[in-house]
C-alpha atoms as an extended CHARMM CRD file, in Angstrom:
* protein
*
       138  EXT
         1         1  MET       CA              2.6090000000       15.0240000000        2.9340000000  PROA      1               0.0000000000
         2         2  LEU       CA              0.7980000000       12.5190000000        0.8610000000  PROA      2               0.0000000000
         3         3  GLU       CA             -2.9400000000       12.9460000000        0.2160000000  PROA      3               0.0000000000
         4         4  GLN       CA             -3.9550000000        9.2520000000        0.6550000000  PROA      4               0.0000000000
         5         5  ILE       CA             -2.3570000000        5.9740000000        1.5970000000  PROA      5               0.0000000000
         6         6  LEU       CA             -3.8000000000        2.4330000000        1.3090000000  PROA      6               0.0000000000
         7         7  CYS       CA             -2.7400000000       -0.1730000000        3.9150000000  PROA      7               0.0000000000
         8         8  ILE       CA             -3.4670000000       -3.7510000000        2.9010000000  PROA      8               0.0000000000
         9         9  ASP       CA             -3.0990000000       -6.3210000000        5.7020000000  PROA      9               0.0000000000
        10        10  ASP       CA             -5.2240000000       -9.1340000000        7.1790000000  PROA      10              0.0000000000
        11        11  ASP       CA             -4.3510000000       -8.2150000000       10.7740000000  PROA      11              0.0000000000
        12        12  PRO       CA             -6.6030000000       -5.6510000000       12.3240000000  PROA      12              0.0000000000
        13        13  ILE       CA             -4.0290000000       -4.7310000000       14.9990000000  PROA      13              0.0000000000
        14        14  THR       CA             -1.3960000000       -4.0580000000       12.2400000000  PROA      14              0.0000000000
        15        15  LEU       CA             -3.9440000000       -1.8540000000       10.4180000000  PROA      15              0.0000000000
        16        16  MET       CA             -4.7690000000        0.0730000000       13.5630000000  PROA      16              0.0000000000
        17        17  LEU       CA             -0.9640000000        0.5030000000       14.3230000000  PROA      17              0.0000000000
        18        18  CYS       CA             -0.4200000000        1.7320000000       10.7270000000  PROA      18              0.0000000000
        19        19  LYS       CA             -3.2070000000        4.2860000000       11.1140000000  PROA      19              0.0000000000
        20        20  LYS       CA             -1.8080000000        5.5150000000       14.5520000000  PROA      20              0.0000000000
        21        21  VAL       CA              1.8280000000        5.8420000000       13.4900000000  PROA      21              0.0000000000
        22        22  ILE       CA              0.9930000000        7.4240000000       10.0870000000  PROA      22              0.0000000000
        23        23  SER       CA             -1.3620000000        9.9570000000       11.6650000000  PROA      23              0.0000000000
        24        24  LYS       CA              1.2150000000       10.8230000000       14.3130000000  PROA      24              0.0000000000
        25        25  SER       CA              3.9510000000       11.4170000000       11.6920000000  PROA      25              0.0000000000
        26        26  SER       CA              1.9770000000       13.8370000000        9.3750000000  PROA      26              0.0000000000
        27        27  PHE       CA              2.8570000000       11.3860000000        6.5800000000  PROA      27              0.0000000000
        28        28  SER       CA             -0.6710000000       11.3850000000        4.9040000000  PROA      28              0.0000000000
        29        29  ASN       CA             -3.9160000000       13.2390000000        5.1760000000  PROA      29              0.0000000000
        30        30  GLU       CA             -5.9730000000       10.0950000000        4.7660000000  PROA      30              0.0000000000
        31        31  ILE       CA             -5.3650000000        6.5010000000        5.4470000000  PROA      31              0.0000000000
        32        32  ILE       CA             -7.7020000000        3.8480000000        3.9320000000  PROA      32              0.0000000000
        33        33  THR       CA             -7.4570000000        0.1230000000        4.6660000000  PROA      33              0.0000000000
        34        34  ALA       CA             -8.2090000000       -3.2480000000        3.0640000000  PROA      34              0.0000000000
        35        35  GLN       CA             -7.9510000000       -6.6870000000        4.7230000000  PROA      35              0.0000000000
        36        36  ASN       CA             -6.6900000000       -8.5400000000        1.6060000000  PROA      36              0.0000000000
        37        37  GLY       CA             -5.8370000000       -8.0510000000       -2.0550000000  PROA      37              0.0000000000
        38        38  GLU       CA             -9.3290000000       -8.7040000000       -3.2370000000  PROA      38              0.0000000000
        39        39  GLU       CA            -10.7510000000       -6.0380000000       -0.9890000000  PROA      39              0.0000000000
        40        40  ALA       CA             -8.1090000000       -3.5740000000       -2.2720000000  PROA      40              0.0000000000
        41        41  LEU       CA             -8.8830000000       -4.4390000000       -5.9700000000  PROA      41              0.0000000000
        42        42  HSD       CA            -12.6050000000       -3.8710000000       -5.1700000000  PROA      42              0.0000000000
        43        43  HSD       CA            -11.5640000000       -0.2530000000       -3.9010000000  PROA      43              0.0000000000
        44        44  PHE       CA             -9.8480000000        0.3660000000       -7.1740000000  PROA      44              0.0000000000
        45        45  ASN       CA            -12.7220000000       -1.0300000000       -9.2170000000  PROA      45              0.0000000000
        46        46  THR       CA            -15.0750000000        1.3200000000       -7.3820000000  PROA      46              0.0000000000
        47        47  LEU       CA            -12.8530000000        4.2700000000       -8.1470000000  PROA      47              0.0000000000
        48        48  LYS       CA            -12.4650000000        3.2120000000      -11.7910000000  PROA      48              0.0000000000
        49        49  TYR       CA            -16.1670000000        2.7410000000      -12.3790000000  PROA      49              0.0000000000
        50        50  ASN       CA            -17.6130000000        5.5700000000      -10.1550000000  PROA      50              0.0000000000
        51        51  ASN       CA            -18.0130000000        8.5320000000      -12.4420000000  PROA      51              0.0000000000
        52        52  SER       CA            -18.7480000000       11.0870000000       -9.7610000000  PROA      52              0.0000000000
        53        53  LYS       CA            -15.6980000000       13.1540000000       -8.7940000000  PROA      53              0.0000000000
        54        54  ASN       CA            -16.2570000000       13.2340000000       -5.1360000000  PROA      54              0.0000000000
        55        55  LYS       CA            -13.8520000000       13.0710000000       -2.1680000000  PROA      55              0.0000000000
        56        56  ALA       CA            -13.9420000000        9.2200000000       -2.2630000000  PROA      56              0.0000000000
        57        57  ASN       CA            -12.5120000000        9.1790000000       -5.7850000000  PROA      57              0.0000000000
        58        58  LYS       CA             -8.9640000000       10.1410000000       -4.6780000000  PROA      58              0.0000000000
        59        59  LYS       CA             -6.3290000000        7.6510000000       -5.7210000000  PROA      59              0.0000000000
        60        60  PRO       CA             -3.8620000000        6.3430000000       -3.1390000000  PROA      60              0.0000000000
        61        61  GLU       CA             -0.4480000000        7.6320000000       -3.7590000000  PROA      61              0.0000000000
        62        62  LEU       CA              1.3020000000        4.9620000000       -1.6910000000  PROA      62              0.0000000000
        63        63  ILE       CA              0.2990000000        1.3350000000       -0.7990000000  PROA      63              0.0000000000
        64        64  PHE       CA              1.5730000000       -0.5220000000        2.2640000000  PROA      64              0.0000000000
        65        65  LEU       CA              1.1800000000       -4.1310000000        1.2550000000  PROA      65              0.0000000000
        66        66  ASP       CA              1.4290000000       -7.3090000000        3.3380000000  PROA      66              0.0000000000
        67        67  LEU       CA              2.3530000000      -10.4890000000        1.4680000000  PROA      67              0.0000000000
        68        68  ASN       CA              0.6510000000      -13.3030000000        3.4070000000  PROA      68              0.0000000000
        69        69  MET       CA             -3.0590000000      -12.8350000000        3.5030000000  PROA      69              0.0000000000
        70        70  PRO       CA             -5.9970000000      -15.1380000000        3.0360000000  PROA      70              0.0000000000
        71        71  ILE       CA             -8.3350000000      -14.8040000000        0.0310000000  PROA      71              0.0000000000
        72        72  MET       CA             -5.8360000000      -12.8580000000       -2.0330000000  PROA      72              0.0000000000
        73        73  GLY       CA             -2.1940000000      -12.3360000000       -0.9280000000  PROA      73              0.0000000000
        74        74  GLY       CA              0.1360000000       -9.6070000000       -1.8620000000  PROA      74              0.0000000000
        75        75  TRP       CA              1.8030000000      -11.2540000000       -4.8550000000  PROA      75              0.0000000000
        76        76  GLU       CA             -1.5300000000      -12.0620000000       -6.4230000000  PROA      76              0.0000000000
        77        77  PHE       CA             -2.6940000000       -8.4280000000       -5.6750000000  PROA      77              0.0000000000
        78        78  LEU       CA              0.4400000000       -7.0750000000       -7.4640000000  PROA      78              0.0000000000
        79        79  ASP       CA             -0.0750000000       -9.3450000000      -10.4780000000  PROA      79              0.0000000000
        80        80  HSD       CA             -3.6360000000       -7.8900000000      -10.8920000000  PROA      80              0.0000000000
        81        81  PHE       CA             -2.6920000000       -4.3630000000       -9.9850000000  PROA      81              0.0000000000
        82        82  THR       CA              0.1670000000       -4.1110000000      -12.4530000000  PROA      82              0.0000000000
        83        83  SER       CA             -2.0120000000       -5.4930000000      -15.2760000000  PROA      83              0.0000000000
        84        84  PRO       CA             -3.3210000000       -3.0460000000      -17.8900000000  PROA      84              0.0000000000
        85        85  ASP       CA             -6.7500000000       -3.1700000000      -16.1810000000  PROA      85              0.0000000000
        86        86  TYR       CA             -5.3450000000       -1.0630000000      -13.3570000000  PROA      86              0.0000000000
        87        87  ALA       CA             -2.8440000000        1.1140000000      -15.3790000000  PROA      87              0.0000000000
        88        88  GLU       CA             -4.5130000000        4.3380000000      -14.3110000000  PROA      88              0.0000000000
        89        89  PHE       CA             -3.6100000000        3.6280000000      -10.7050000000  PROA      89              0.0000000000
        90        90  ASN       CA             -0.0150000000        2.5080000000      -11.2600000000  PROA      90              0.0000000000
        91        91  THR       CA              1.2930000000        6.0120000000      -10.2090000000  PROA      91              0.0000000000
        92        92  ALA       CA              0.9870000000        4.7400000000       -6.7190000000  PROA      92              0.0000000000
        93        93  SER       CA              4.1810000000        3.3100000000       -5.2280000000  PROA      93              0.0000000000
        94        94  VAL       CA              4.1100000000        0.0470000000       -3.2730000000  PROA      94              0.0000000000
        95        95  ILE       CA              6.0520000000       -0.6780000000       -0.0010000000  PROA      95              0.0000000000
        96        96  VAL       CA              5.9370000000       -4.2610000000        1.0160000000  PROA      96              0.0000000000
        97        97  LEU       CA              5.5460000000       -4.3510000000        4.7400000000  PROA      97              0.0000000000
        98        98  SER       CA              5.9370000000       -7.9780000000        5.8100000000  PROA      98              0.0000000000
        99        99  SER       CA              6.7000000000       -9.8790000000        8.9570000000  PROA      99              0.0000000000
       100       100  THR       CA              8.9980000000      -12.1810000000        7.0470000000  PROA      100             0.0000000000
       101       101  ILE       CA             12.1560000000      -11.1590000000        5.1120000000  PROA      101             0.0000000000
       102       102  ASP       CA             12.5710000000      -14.1920000000        2.8660000000  PROA      102             0.0000000000
       103       103  PRO       CA             15.3580000000      -13.8270000000        0.3950000000  PROA      103             0.0000000000
       104       104  GLU       CA             13.0490000000      -15.3200000000       -2.3080000000  PROA      104             0.0000000000
       105       105  ASP       CA             10.4100000000      -12.5880000000       -1.4920000000  PROA      105             0.0000000000
       106       106  LEU       CA             13.1140000000       -9.9110000000       -1.8350000000  PROA      106             0.0000000000
       107       107  ARG       CA             14.1910000000      -11.2530000000       -5.2090000000  PROA      107             0.0000000000
       108       108  LYS       CA             10.6100000000      -11.5120000000       -6.4150000000  PROA      108             0.0000000000
       109       109  ALA       CA              9.9380000000       -7.8490000000       -5.2770000000  PROA      109             0.0000000000
       110       110  LYS       CA             12.6190000000       -6.7050000000       -7.6460000000  PROA      110             0.0000000000
       111       111  LYS       CA             10.5480000000       -7.8740000000      -10.6140000000  PROA      111             0.0000000000
       112       112  TYR       CA              7.9180000000       -5.2410000000       -9.8590000000  PROA      112             0.0000000000
       113       113  PRO       CA              9.0870000000       -1.6630000000      -10.6830000000  PROA      113             0.0000000000
       114       114  ILE       CA              6.1640000000       -0.3420000000       -8.6350000000  PROA      114             0.0000000000
       115       115  ILE       CA              7.7320000000       -1.7120000000       -5.4470000000  PROA      115             0.0000000000
       116       116  ILE       CA              9.9880000000        1.0140000000       -4.0090000000  PROA      116             0.0000000000
       117       117  ASP       CA             10.9570000000       -0.8100000000       -0.7320000000  PROA      117             0.0000000000
       118       118  PHE       CA             10.6410000000       -3.9380000000        1.2440000000  PROA      118             0.0000000000
       119       119  LEU       CA             10.4530000000       -3.3250000000        4.9850000000  PROA      119             0.0000000000
       120       120  SER       CA              9.9120000000       -5.4200000000        8.0300000000  PROA      120             0.0000000000
       121       121  LYS       CA              6.7440000000       -5.0820000000       10.3020000000  PROA      121             0.0000000000
       122       122  PRO       CA              5.6940000000       -3.1680000000       12.3550000000  PROA      122             0.0000000000
       123       123  ILE       CA              5.5930000000        0.3020000000       10.7900000000  PROA      123             0.0000000000
       124       124  THR       CA              7.5060000000        2.8550000000       12.9330000000  PROA      124             0.0000000000
       125       125  LEU       CA              8.0260000000        6.6180000000       12.9940000000  PROA      125             0.0000000000
       126       126  PRO       CA             11.7900000000        6.2670000000       11.9420000000  PROA      126             0.0000000000
       127       127  MET       CA             10.6740000000        4.1220000000        9.0540000000  PROA      127             0.0000000000
       128       128  LEU       CA              8.2490000000        6.7990000000        7.9680000000  PROA      128             0.0000000000
       129       129  GLU       CA             10.9150000000        9.4690000000        8.2640000000  PROA      129             0.0000000000
       130       130  TYR       CA             13.2180000000        7.3220000000        6.0980000000  PROA      130             0.0000000000
       131       131  LEU       CA             10.3630000000        6.9640000000        3.5930000000  PROA      131             0.0000000000
       132       132  LYS       CA              9.7290000000       10.7530000000        3.4740000000  PROA      132             0.0000000000
       133       133  LYS       CA             13.3460000000       11.2440000000        2.5330000000  PROA      133             0.0000000000
       134       134  LYS       CA             13.4110000000        8.4420000000       -0.0350000000  PROA      134             0.0000000000
       135       135  MET       CA             10.2290000000        9.7440000000       -1.6570000000  PROA      135             0.0000000000
       136       136  GLY       CA             11.3850000000       13.3990000000       -1.5970000000  PROA      136             0.0000000000
       137       137  LEU       CA              8.5880000000       14.5050000000        0.6790000000  PROA      137             0.0000000000
       138       138  ILE       CA             11.0970000000       16.5040000000        2.9890000000  PROA      138             0.0000000000
């Protein structure tokens, strides 16, 4: 079981569904959310610059990332997140969870070694079982 997962999506229903399905599957102890890439980077900046080692300072081990979001989309988030500024967090794996499976997006995803899979929304229990096996969690 993972300690913490970050779900980044602009749709509150998708975020609620992610939380419910992940909780049901015993996939992660804690699920945190962000509504766009900028909010997610703010979370990482808070972790980076907050010196106290409290519970809130856990680093997400896995990120479910939507691509099409207002303010800052998934690709822009990845460009920032994979820069040297966020190197200490790049132990997290990213799973693109998108409602569109555009071949161009699939090609682009291959350029980011941090992306371990590209899956279609919505998140499901069988999808999480597949990811548990893929990540060696079972």
